[in-house]
ROTIDREN-875904 format. One record per residue (C-alpha): x, y, z; residue in three letters. Coordinates in steps of 0.1 Angstrom, whole numbers, plus 5000, padded with zeros to 4 digits. Example, Ala and Ser with C-alpha at 12.3 -4.5 7.8 and 13.67 -1.06 7.14 Angstrom:
BEGIN
512349555078ALA 513749895071SER 
END
This chain:
BEGIN
208627177592UNK 211727257610UNK 212126847632UNK 211026577614UNK 210526247630UNK 210225977613UNK 209025607620UNK 211125657656UNK 210725287670UNK 212825187699UNK 214124767713UNK 214924647744UNK 215524267730UNK 212224147719UNK 210324447741UNK 209424687717UNK 209224947744UNK 208725297718UNK 206225147686UNK 207625347657UNK 206525677662UNK 205926007634UNK 205526347638UNK 206626647628UNK 207227047649UNK 207627437635UNK 210127637641UNK 209827767679UNK 207227477689UNK 207227347723UNK 206027057729UNK 205126867759UNK 205526457758UNK 203026357780UNK 201725987796UNK 201225807821UNK 204225647843UNK 206125417818UNK 204425497786UNK 207925507771UNK 208025937773UNK 211725887783UNK 212225637756UNK 211125867734UNK 213326187740UNK 216225997747UNK 215725827712UNK 215026187697UNK 218426297713UNK 220226037697UNK 221125887733UNK 219925497722UNK 219625277690UNK 216125347672UNK 215225277643UNK 213425557619UNK 214925947612UNK 215126287635UNK 215526567608UNK 216326907613UNK 215327177583UNK 215626827563UNK 219126707573UNK 219926457598UNK 219926587635UNK 223926617650UNK 224626547682UNK 226026907688UNK 222427087681UNK 220926907707UNK 221026997750UNK 219426707767UNK 218626767806UNK 217726397815UNK 215126327845UNK 217926137868UNK 220826337879UNK 223026367910UNK 225926637905UNK 229026527926UNK 231526817919UNK 233127037937UNK 233427287904UNK 231427587910UNK 228327717894UNK 229327887870UNK 232627687859UNK 229727417853UNK 228127677830UNK 231327737815UNK 231827337804UNK 228627397789UNK 230727517762UNK 233427307760UNK 233427277722UNK 234127657711UNK 236227687752UNK 240127717737UNK 243027747765UNK 241428047784UNK 238128077788UNK 237328427773UNK 235528717794UNK 232528667767UNK 232228367782UNK 232328457812UNK 229728697805UNK 227828517791UNK 227528187821UNK 227028507847UNK 224228697827UNK 222428327823UNK 222828317857UNK 221428657866UNK 218428557840UNK 217328237862UNK 218028347893UNK 221228197901UNK 223828487908UNK 224028417948UNK 225028087936UNK 227728137916UNK 230928067936UNK 229427747951UNK 230527407945UNK 228027237923UNK 227826877949UNK 227127147981UNK 223727257961UNK 220227067965UNK 218726887940UNK 216027137927UNK 219227447930UNK 220827177903UNK 218427107879UNK 217927477872UNK 222127507865UNK 221827207847UNK 219127327828UNK 221727667826UNK 224127567814UNK 221527387784UNK 220227697781UNK 223727897774UNK 224127627749UNK 221927747727UNK 220827457706UNK 217927407678UNK 216327127695UNK 216527117736UNK 214426857750UNK 214726817785UNK 212826527809UNK 210626607836UNK 212926927837UNK 210227077868UNK 210526747890UNK 212126897914UNK 211327277920UNK 209027437935UNK 205527617924UNK 207027897916UNK 210727797900UNK 207927587876UNK 206427817865UNK 209928007857UNK 211827757840UNK 209027677819UNK 208328117811UNK 212428067800UNK 212127757785UNK 209127967760UNK 211328207755UNK 213927967747UNK 212027827716UNK 211128207708UNK 214628357712UNK 216328087683UNK 213827907666UNK 214627587680UNK 211827307691UNK 211727227726UNK 210526887737UNK 209526797771UNK 208326557792UNK 205726647821UNK 204326487844UNK 201526777854UNK 198826857824UNK 197827187837UNK 201227297828UNK 201927157800UNK 198027297786UNK 200127627797UNK 203327597782UNK 203227377750UNK 201927477718UNK 201727117715UNK 201026787728UNK 202726397723UNK 200526217743UNK 202525847746UNK 200125557762UNK 202025197766UNK 205225287739UNK 202525387714UNK 202225777707UNK 198625767703UNK 197526207698UNK 199426457684UNK 197826837686UNK 197427167707UNK 196227077745UNK 192427147743UNK 192126857716UNK 194526677730UNK 193326667768UNK 189726567766UNK 188326467794UNK 187126077778UNK 190926077775UNK 192426167803UNK 190225927821UNK 190625667803UNK 195125667804UNK 195425797838UNK 192025647859UNK 190325897874UNK 187626107872UNK 188426487861UNK 187026847856UNK 188327027826UNK 188027427836UNK 189427717823UNK 191827947833UNK 191528287826UNK 194328287795UNK 191527987782UNK 194627727788UNK 192527407801UNK 193127267842UNK 193026947847UNK 191226887881UNK 191126617896UNK 188626457918UNK 
END
């Protein structure tokens, strides 16, 4: 397994907000973190990224994960900067930037903007963008870095349906092209079932289920945890579709 998480736990004072969690994810895997509000999804993602004090270990290919290998996009953000969109992307390459930005680096950033349909925003200042546009630009910045572990906390929260599908397709392609792992929190269970290889279900700070979406999202479990009557249908590709009643 490429990403190996063992006994990862988080405490805030005397309160345990994430009970020891262990899981392993193979190369090219997109794993969705699901659960109700306040379950501990963001704590798990931040702990894996090394942004929260935590017990346990996170290894990549048998070695401790280092910050340079991680791309992290938080749930809450607001960019108030006059930097242009292109300049913002180039900042994602800050470790490799010299005194002058190389033409190849600019070309790579422009290709990423084109890939996400953002070329028309290249010269716009970040502070002039909508929340959804900023979210897309910051995702493009993380993708440009090509991290081996891409961690996204609700990456589609500010996006319309078209851009939700577009983003998750790009996330899927990133995992396949790099052989890395994507770990993403998602509230939309149907989207999670469609685009994720595996799901990690967090319930009251505890990892209670892990596996393929069709196994994790069974009707009794979803009904109990989300406290709503549901019906599970199948899409034309055979993915679970969660219908609340």
